[in-house]
C-alpha positions in Angstrom: -10.5 21.6 12.6 -11.2 18.0 11.9 -10.0 14.5 12.8 -8.9 12.1 10.1 -9.6 8.3 10.5 -8.4 5.4 8.5 -11.4 3.3 7.5 -12.3 0.4 5.2 -15.0 0.6 2.5 -16.8 -2.7 2.5 -18.5 -2.0 -0.8 -15.3 -1.6 -2.8 -13.1 -3.4 -0.3 -10.5 -0.6 0.0 -9.1 1.6 2.7 -10.0 5.3 2.7 -9.4 8.3 4.9 -12.5 9.8 6.6 -12.3 13.4 7.8 -14.8 14.2 10.5 -15.4 17.7 11.8 -14.6 18.0 15.5 -17.5 18.2 17.9 -16.6 21.7 19.2 -17.1 23.1 15.7 -20.4 21.4 14.8 -22.4 24.4 16.2 -20.2 26.9 14.5 -21.8 27.9 11.1 -18.5 29.4 9.9 -16.5 26.2 10.4 -19.3 24.1 8.9 -19.3 26.4 5.9 -15.5 25.9 5.5 -15.9 22.2 5.9 -18.5 22.0 3.2 -16.4 24.3 1.0 -13.5 21.9 1.2 -15.7 19.0 0.1 -17.3 21.0 -2.8 -13.9 22.4 -3.9 -12.0 19.1 -4.0 -14.9 17.0 -5.3 -15.0 19.1 -8.4 -11.3 18.5 -9.1 -9.8 15.5 -10.9 -6.1 15.5 -11.1 -3.3 12.9 -10.3 -1.7 15.4 -7.9 -4.9 16.3 -6.0 -6.3 13.9 -3.3 -9.5 12.3 -4.6 -12.8 12.8 -2.7 -15.2 9.8 -2.8 -18.1 11.0 -0.7 -19.3 13.8 1.5 -22.3 14.2 3.9 -23.4 14.4 7.4 -25.3 12.2 9.9 -27.0 14.5 12.3 -24.2 16.7 13.8 -21.5 14.5 12.3 -20.0 16.1 9.2 -17.7 13.9 7.1 -15.7 13.6 3.9 -14.5 10.3 2.5 -11.2 10.7 0.7 -8.4 8.7 -1.0 -6.0 7.2 1.6 -2.5 8.2 0.7 0.4 6.0 1.9 3.5 8.1 2.4 5.0 11.1 4.3 4.2 14.8 4.3 6.7 17.0 2.5 7.3 18.7 5.9 8.3 15.3 7.5 10.8 14.7 4.6 12.4 18.2 5.0 12.7 17.8 8.8 14.3 14.4 8.4 16.6 15.2 5.4 17.2 19.0 5.6 17.8 20.7 2.2 16.7 18.5 -0.7 18.4 18.1 -4.1 17.4 20.9 -6.5 16.2 18.4 -9.2 13.9 16.5 -6.8 12.6 19.8 -5.4 11.8 21.2 -8.8 10.1 18.0 -9.8 7.9 18.2 -6.7 7.2 21.9 -7.4 6.1 20.9 -10.9 3.6 18.5 -9.6 2.2 21.0 -7.1 2.0 23.7 -9.8 0.2 21.3 -12.1 -2.4 20.6 -9.3 -2.8 24.4 -8.7 -3.2 25.0 -12.5 -6.2 22.6 -12.5 -7.7 24.1 -9.3 -7.3 27.7 -10.5 -8.9 26.9 -13.9 -11.9 25.7 -11.9 -11.9 29.0 -9.9 -10.6 27.3 -6.7 -7.9 29.0 -4.6 -6.3 26.7 -2.1 -5.0 29.5 0.3 -3.0 27.1 2.5 -0.2 25.7 0.3 2.5 24.4 2.7 4.6 21.3 3.1 2.3 19.9 5.7 -0.6 19.7 3.1 1.6 18.0 0.5 1.9 14.2 0.8 4.6 12.3 -1.1 3.5 8.8 -1.9 5.8 5.8 -1.7 6.1 6.1 -5.5 7.3 9.7 -5.3 4.0 11.3 -6.4 3.1 14.6 -4.7 -0.6 14.9 -3.6 -2.0 18.2 -2.6 -4.6 17.9 0.1 -6.6 19.9 2.7 -8.6 22.4 0.8 -10.1 23.3 4.2 -9.9 27.1 3.7 -10.2 27.2 -0.1 -12.9 29.5 -1.5 -14.3 29.8 -4.9 -13.1 32.9 -6.7 -16.7 33.8 -7.5 -17.3 34.4 -3.8 -15.5 37.0 -1.7 -11.9 36.1 -1.1 -11.3 38.8 1.5 -10.3 37.1 4.7 -13.4 36.7 6.9 -13.9 38.9 10.0 -10.5 40.4 9.7 -8.9 37.0 10.8 -6.3 35.1 8.8 -6.3 31.4 8.0 -3.6 29.0 6.9 0.0 28.9 8.2 1.8 32.2 8.7 5.2 31.0 7.4 3.8 30.4 4.0 1.4 33.5 3.7 1.5 35.8 0.8 1.8 39.5 1.8 -1.8 40.2 0.8 -3.0 37.2 2.8 -1.1 38.3 5.8 -2.7 41.8 5.7 -6.2 40.3 5.3 -6.5 41.6 1.7 -7.7 40.1 -1.6 -6.3 36.7 -2.4 -6.2 35.0 -5.8 -4.2 32.4 -7.8 -1.0 34.5 -7.5 -1.3 34.1 -3.7 -1.0 30.3 -4.0 2.0 30.8 -6.3 3.7 32.9 -3.6 3.1 30.1 -1.1 4.5 27.6 -3.6 7.6 29.8 -3.9 8.0 29.6 -0.1 7.6 25.8 -0.2 10.3 25.5 -3.0 12.5 27.8 -1.0 12.3 25.5 2.1 12.9 22.4 0.0 16.1 23.9 -1.5 17.5 25.4 1.7 15.9 23.3 4.5 14.5 26.5 6.2 11.6 29.0 5.6 12.5 32.4 4.2 11.0 34.3 7.2 11.0 33.2 10.8 10.4 35.0 14.2 9.2 34.4 17.7 5.6 35.3 17.0 3.2 34.7 14.1 2.6 38.5 13.9 6.3 39.1 13.4 6.5 36.5 10.7 3.5 38.1 8.9 5.2 41.5 9.1 8.3 40.2 7.5 6.3 38.8 4.6 4.9 42.2 4.0 8.0 44.4 4.6 11.3 42.4 4.2 13.0 40.8 1.2 14.1 37.2 1.7 17.7 36.1 1.5 18.2 34.6 -2.0 18.2 30.7 -1.6 21.4 30.5 -3.8 23.3 32.3 -1.0 22.2 29.7 1.5 22.8 26.8 -0.9 25.3 27.5 -3.7 24.4 24.3 -5.4 21.1 25.8 -6.5 21.1 26.7 -10.3 20.6 30.3 -11.2 17.4 29.7 -13.1 15.9 27.9 -10.1 16.9 30.8 -7.8 15.2 33.3 -10.2 12.0 31.2 -10.2 11.8 31.2 -6.4 12.5 35.0 -6.2 9.9 35.8 -8.9 7.3 33.7 -7.2 7.9 35.5 -3.9 7.6 39.1 -5.2 5.7 41.3 -2.7 3.6 42.9 -5.4 1.4 40.3 -7.1 1.8 42.2 -10.4 5.5 41.2 -10.5 4.9 37.5 -9.7 3.9 34.7 -12.0 0.4 35.6 -13.2 -0.8 32.0 -13.3 0.4 28.5 -12.6 0.9 27.8 -16.3 3.7 30.4 -16.5 5.4 29.0 -13.4 5.0 25.4 -14.6 6.7 26.4 -17.9 9.7 27.9 -16.2 10.0 25.0 -13.8 10.0 22.5 -16.7 12.7 24.6 -18.5 14.8 24.7 -15.4 15.2 20.9 -15.4 16.5 21.0 -19.0 18.5 24.2 -18.7 19.2 24.9 -15.0 21.5 27.9 -15.7 19.5 29.4 -18.6 18.4 33.0 -18.7 14.7 32.4 -19.5 13.0 33.7 -16.3 11.5 37.1 -17.2 11.8 39.6 -14.4 8.7 41.8 -14.1 9.8 45.3 -13.3 7.6 48.3 -12.7 7.2 50.7 -15.7 5.8 54.2 -15.9 3.2 55.1 -18.5 4.5 58.7 -18.4 8.3 58.9 -18.2 9.9 62.0 -16.8 10.4 64.7 -19.4 12.3 68.0 -19.5 9.9 70.9 -19.2 11.2 74.3 -20.6 11.1 77.4 -18.5 8.1 79.6 -19.1 9.0 83.1 -20.3 7.0 86.2 -21.4 6.0 85.8 -24.9 6.5 88.5 -27.4 3.6 90.1 -29.2 4.8 88.5 -32.4 4.6 85.1 -30.8 1.1 85.7 -29.6 0.0 86.8 -33.1 1.5 83.5 -34.5 -0.4 81.5 -31.9 -3.6 83.2 -32.7 -3.2 82.4 -36.4 -2.5 78.8 -35.6 -5.7 78.6 -33.4 -7.8 80.0 -36.3 -6.3 77.4 -38.7 -7.1 74.6 -36.3 -10.7 75.9 -35.8 -11.3 76.0 -39.6 -9.9 72.4 -39.9 -12.3 71.3 -37.2 -15.3 72.9 -38.8 -14.5 71.3 -42.1 -13.9 67.8 -40.6 -17.5 66.6 -40.7 -18.0 68.1 -44.2 -15.0 66.3 -45.6 -15.7 63.1 -43.7 -19.4 62.7 -44.2 -19.3 59.0 -44.6 -17.3 58.6 -41.4 -19.8 60.7 -39.6 -22.6 58.4 -40.7 -20.7 55.3 -39.5 -20.1 56.9 -36.1 -23.8 57.6 -35.8 -24.7 54.0 -36.7 -22.2 52.7 -34.1 -23.8 54.9 -31.4 -27.3 53.6 -32.4 -26.1 50.0 -32.3 -24.6 50.5 -28.9 -27.8 51.9 -27.6 -29.8 49.0 -29.1 -27.4 46.5 -27.6 -27.6 48.1 -24.2 -31.4 47.9 -24.3 -31.2 44.3 -25.2 -28.9 43.5 -22.3 -31.2 45.4 -19.9 -34.2 43.5 -21.3 -32.3 40.2 -21.0 -31.4 40.9 -17.4 -35.0 41.7 -16.6 -36.3 38.5 -18.2 -33.6 35.9 -17.4 -34.3 33.0 -15.1 -33.5 33.3 -11.4 -31.3 31.0 -9.4 -33.0 28.6 -7.0 -31.7 26.0 -4.6 -31.7 22.5 -6.2 -34.1 20.2 -4.3 -33.2 16.8 -3.1 -35.5 14.3 -4.9 -33.6 11.1 -4.2 -35.7 8.6 -2.3 -39.0 10.2 -3.2 -42.0 8.9 -5.2 -43.0 10.7 -8.4 -46.0 12.1 -6.6 -43.8 13.5 -3.9 -41.5 14.9 -6.6 -44.5 16.7 -8.1 -45.5 18.1 -4.7 -41.9 19.3 -4.1 -41.7 21.1 -7.5 -45.2 22.5 -7.7 -44.3 25.9 -6.1 -41.2 26.2 -8.4 -40.7 26.5 -12.1 -38.5 23.4 -12.1 -39.7 20.4 -14.1 -38.6 16.7 -14.1 -38.2 13.9 -16.6 -37.8 10.2 -16.0 -34.8 9.4 -18.1 -34.4 5.8 -16.9 -36.1 3.0 -14.9 -33.9 0.2 -13.6 -33.9 -2.6 -11.0 -32.3 -1.9 -7.7 -31.6 -4.3 -4.8 -31.8 -1.6 -2.1 -34.3 1.0 -3.4 -38.0 0.1 -3.4 -40.0 0.3 -6.6 -41.2 3.7 -7.6 -38.6 5.7 -5.6 -36.0 8.0 -7.2 -32.5 6.4 -7.3 -30.6 9.5 -8.5 -31.1 12.9 -10.1 -29.2 15.1 -12.6 -28.1 17.7 -11.6 -27.2 16.1 -8.3 -28.4 17.6 -5.1 -25.8 19.5 -3.2 -26.2 21.8 -0.2 -26.1 25.5 -1.1 -26.1 24.7 -4.8 -28.3 26.7 -7.1 -29.7 26.1 -10.6 -31.9 28.1 -13.0 -35.6 28.0 -12.1 -36.6 26.6 -15.5 -34.2 23.7 -15.4 -35.5 20.2 -16.1 -34.2 17.6 -13.6 -33.5 14.1 -15.0 -34.6 11.2 -12.7 -33.6 7.6 -12.5 -36.5 5.6 -10.9 -36.2 2.2 -9.3 -38.2 -0.8 -10.5 -37.5 -2.6 -7.2 -35.6 -5.8 -6.8 -35.7 -8.2 -9.8 -36.1 -11.9 -8.9 -34.4 -14.7 -10.7 -34.0 -18.5 -10.4 -30.6 -20.0 -9.5 -29.5 -22.5 -12.1 -27.8 -25.8 -11.4 -24.1 -25.4 -12.2 -22.5 -28.3 -10.3 -20.6 -30.5 -12.8 -20.1 -27.7 -15.3 -16.8 -26.2 -16.2 -15.9 -22.9 -14.5 -16.6 -20.9 -17.7 -19.9 -22.6 -18.3 -21.1 -22.1 -14.7 -20.0 -18.4 -14.7 -21.9 -17.7 -17.9 -25.0 -19.5 -16.8 -25.1 -17.6 -13.5 -24.4 -14.2 -15.1 -27.2 -14.8 -17.7 -29.5 -15.3 -14.7 -28.5 -11.8 -13.4 -26.4 -13.2 -10.6 -23.0 -12.2 -9.3 -20.4 -15.0 -9.1 -17.7 -15.6 -6.5 -15.3 -18.5 -7.3 -13.5 -20.5 -4.6 -10.9 -23.2 -5.6 -9.9 -26.3 -3.7 -8.1 -29.6 -4.5 -10.3 -32.6 -5.1 -9.1 -36.1 -6.0 -12.5 -37.1 -7.4 -13.4 -34.1 -9.6 -11.4 -33.1 -12.6 -9.6 -29.8 -12.5 -11.8 -26.8 -13.8 -15.1 -28.4 -12.9 -17.6 -27.1 -10.3 -17.7 -29.2 -7.2 -20.5 -27.4 -5.4 -22.6 -24.2 -5.2 -23.7 -22.4 -2.0 -27.3 -21.7 -3.2 -29.4 -24.7 -4.1 -30.6 -24.9 -7.7 -34.2 -23.6 -8.5 -34.0 -21.2 -5.5 -35.7 -17.8 -6.2 -33.4 -14.9 -5.2 -33.0 -11.2 -6.0 -31.2 -10.3 -9.2 -27.7 -9.2 -8.4 -27.4 -11.7 -5.5 -24.1 -13.5 -5.1 -23.7 -17.2 -5.7 -20.4 -18.8 -4.6 -19.2 -21.8 -6.5 -16.3 -24.1 -5.6 -14.2 -25.2 -8.5 -11.9 -28.2 -8.4 -8.1 -27.7 -8.7 -7.7 -31.4 -9.4 -5.5 -33.8 -7.5 -3.1 -32.0 -5.2 0.4 -33.2 -5.8 3.6 -33.0 -3.9 7.3 -33.4 -4.8 9.0 -36.3 -3.1 12.0 -35.0 -1.1 15.4 -36.6 -1.0 15.9 -37.9 2.5 18.7 -40.5 1.9 21.6 -39.7 4.2 19.5 -37.8 6.7 18.6 -38.8 10.2 15.4 -40.8 10.7 13.8 -37.9 12.6 14.7 -35.3 10.0 13.6 -37.5 7.2 10.2 -38.1 8.7 9.8 -34.4 9.4 10.7 -33.4 5.8 8.4 -36.1 4.3 5.5 -34.9 6.5 6.2 -31.2 5.5 5.8 -32.3 1.9 2.3 -33.7 2.6 3.4 -37.3 2.5 3.4 -40.0 5.2 5.9 -42.7 6.3 4.0 -46.0 6.2 6.9 -48.2 7.5 10.5 -47.9 8.7 12.8 -50.8 7.8 16.3 -51.4 9.1 19.5 -52.6 7.4 23.2 -52.6 8.3 25.9 -50.7 6.4 29.1 -50.2 8.4 30.3 -47.6 5.8 27.5 -45.2 6.7 26.6 -43.5 10.0 24.4 -45.4 12.3 20.7 -44.1 12.2 20.8 -42.5 8.7 18.3 -43.3 5.9 19.8 -45.8 3.4 16.9 -46.1 1.0 13.4 -44.6 0.3 10.6 -46.3 -1.6 9.6 -43.2 -3.7 12.1 -41.7 -6.0 13.2 -38.2 -5.0 12.0 -35.3 -7.3 9.0 -37.2 -8.6 5.5 -35.7 -8.3 2.9 -37.8 -6.5 -0.5 -37.3 -5.0 -0.5 -35.4 -1.7 -1.0 -37.9 1.2 0.8 -40.7 -0.5 2.8 -43.1 1.8 6.4 -44.3 1.5 8.8 -46.5 3.4 12.3 -45.7 4.5 15.2 -48.0 5.4 17.4 -46.9 8.3 21.0 -48.0 9.0 21.2 -50.0 12.2 24.7 -51.1 13.2 24.7 -53.8 16.0 26.6 -52.7 19.1 29.6 -54.8 20.3 28.9 -56.2 23.9 31.2 -57.8 26.5 30.7 -60.9 28.7 32.7 -63.3 31.0 33.1 -67.1 30.6 33.4 -68.8 34.0 35.1 -72.2 33.9 35.2 -74.8 36.8 38.0 -76.9 35.5 38.0 -79.3 38.4 34.3 -80.0 37.8 34.7 -80.4 34.1 37.4 -83.0 34.2 36.1 -84.8 37.3 39.1 -84.2 39.3 38.8 -86.1 42.7 40.6 -84.9 45.9 40.3 -88.4 47.4 42.3 -89.8 44.5 44.8 -87.1 45.0 45.1 -87.8 48.7 45.7 -91.5 48.1 48.3 -90.7 45.5 50.0 -88.2 47.8 50.0 -90.8 50.7 51.7 -93.4 48.5 54.2 -90.8 47.3 55.0 -89.7 50.8 55.5 -93.3 52.0 57.8 -94.2 49.2 59.6 -91.0 48.3 58.6 -88.6 51.0 57.8 -86.1 48.0 54.3 -84.7 47.7 52.5 -85.1 44.3 50.8 -81.9 42.8 47.8 -82.0 40.5 48.6 -82.3 36.7 48.2 -79.4 34.3 46.0 -79.2 31.3 45.5 -76.7 28.4 42.2 -74.8 28.5 41.0 -73.2 25.2 37.9 -71.0 24.7 36.4 -70.6 21.2 33.7 -67.9 20.4 31.9 -68.8 17.3 35.0 -69.9 15.2 37.5 -67.6 16.8 39.9 -68.8 19.5 39.8 -66.1 22.2 41.7 -67.9 25.0 44.4 -70.6 25.3 46.3 -71.3 28.6 47.5 -74.2 30.9 45.8 -74.6 34.3 46.0 -77.1 37.1 43.3 -79.7 37.2 41.9 -78.6 40.5 41.2 -74.9 39.5 37.6 -74.0 39.9 37.3 -70.3 39.0 38.9 -69.5 35.7 37.5 -66.2 34.2 37.8 -65.5 30.4 36.5 -62.2 29.0 34.7 -62.4 25.6 33.0 -59.9 23.2 30.7 -60.0 20.3 27.5 -58.8 18.6 24.1 -60.4 19.4 24.1 -64.1 19.9 27.4 -66.1 20.0 28.4 -69.7 20.5 31.0 -70.4 23.2 33.0 -73.7 23.3 35.6 -74.8 25.9 38.4 -77.3 25.0 40.7 -79.2 27.5 43.8 -80.5 25.9 42.0 -80.0 22.5 39.2 -82.2 23.6 35.7 -80.5 23.7 34.5 -80.1 27.3 31.3 -81.5 28.5 29.2 -79.0 26.4 29.0 -75.8 24.3 26.8 -72.8 25.2 24.9 -70.1 23.2 24.8 -66.7 24.8 22.8 -63.5 23.8 25.2 -60.7 24.6 22.4 -58.1 24.6 20.8 -59.9 27.5 23.6 -61.9 29.3 26.9 -60.8 30.7 28.2 -64.1 32.1 28.1 -67.8 31.2 29.4 -70.7 33.3 31.0 -74.0 32.4 31.0 -76.6 35.3 
């Protein structure tokens, strides 16, 4: 009959559940009455196994209840997911439900809809009974309204199913059904239609749970069967009795302590003798006996004179007491609807009460940020719809003095404790924020959000910012890591890399960090800078030395021709050019040594090295016309001509 919302209370900064009556029922007085009944019933109960109600009211046609938000699952969801539950866990949950019902019944509240759907198991395993939507006070009529039934038919008591009188024992029957379902994974009675299920509750006996689940102890089985007796007189008479047996079952699961209520006759069957005709002698004897009894009766008051006087006095006292009671009933105060005096002035209060015998008394005057001066803040007894009090009751009132003003003190530069004390002494609320500050010592106030000497309402909030001191960071160890990873880790620690140096270590991988300027593991101010040294191994490069030997030694073809001519004239044998040794030295290493003819012009010698090298060419161990320096990173060829 209602929709439940999850909401957040901005006053207490907590999540709550808000139950709002559905629109189609806001014009139905019967539903509104049930809705208000739920609120009044639960609001009067305080128990760890009963959902708490924080507020109730209505805005126009919107009726609502603000309740505790329970994080967990309904017992029905757990049974559907897991089937039959362990008997110990089931008994433990039943104990919590029985404890909740014990408190409710002592406050004359009958739940009338105990079922697994209305029992929420929190994440800590605590059972919470909720939804007192069809509960009624025992002081009112508990006969089902208009011949209709409320609640869930699978968990009805027989008297509830037939629309009869329901009391605390009806709730215990429903608890027995819930315990039955926890132990077996199924309800005791089921059928195609609700009417058929209700008839089974009234007419059939359930299959004992121990037959469906042999693991159930005998004592627990007896508790379930006793709670589900058709006749309320044979069930547990109150929740305390059932709670006691459930507790004993945990300690002694197979004990014989569950008392079975059986029907007894006040007048047992007796053997009646057959009547026969009496003889005359018997009749004479009977007559004599009657005469003796008559004489005894006549002498009773004579012999028991004192007793007679006592009896007369008792009768007179009873008559006097009856008259007193009648007189009291005629003169006792009447019940009247309690008025709502909150938000009224005292003059309006007097006008409201002038036609009643109610009186009021101002029990307290206090400052209030929201309530104007002179208006009633609260009353005792509190106003509740359809709630009556005696007509000669005196209502206590708390009246507002309005908003109190105060001056905001200067707290910047004080310690946190000094600032808090100063603001609270000025009737102000304090909110503390903390932040790191390299200039202000830890524990001292950096700033306040309301300027000093400002006039504000008492109870206003002033936010102060307190220094946490210098923010520090631990220097990470980045030696051996790549340059990119090292920089990333340093920045993640809140530090910076001010410079990256290079060095060469051929025993380490190229590009890894060799050194760091700040020692790893030390604590330094966040934002500090450090340098790292990265391993940079020079790369070996190749090049070619081109040698024009003919040009270097000044070999002349004309000279050779003349020589050849002479040789041909004399000997008729051609003369070839002479050979010489060519040697190439890179820095101090000989990389090439070979004989070549003097007229060769294109000798190629491959060389390699790192960076800049010096190349020398020797001819027959005599240095050529020059030496050359080559940067192998930029040049790939050098020529000697």
